[in-house]
C-alpha angles and dihedrals in degrees: 000000000000119000091233114119089210130079124216096236096197089056093044096049087049088054092233097104128094114275118266118264111226092192089060096049141070114234140150137203120246134168113274117244113276110267093010118137117254110280096011110146091008112142089225094050111137092016123126115278090245090064091052092049090050091047090051093049092047090050092052093045090055094048097264132120130277110237090230092060122095126229111252093222103040106019088230127141129243130240130189121245136181110250115239115249117248105238088208092058115100126215112233108212117229096028099090108115095012118128 
């Protein structure tokens, strides 16, 4: 997998790009829309099942939900979405990769 943080969308949609790497992405679980088909609107939709398994494992490891779980209140399933960037958040140069 390339080290780029960006995906060539035209290649990905055409299904001839490298698979997404959940470990290199920011994503979060949210309830799927009521009545939506499983995986509809998930950022990992149409990816190889290994990508989905890796995403679910990372979500659980970070305290999130596995997409195969059901919500206790609604019985709905979960999907993964990319969180919107906060326009007020500043980027601090030189900190990428630190940790």
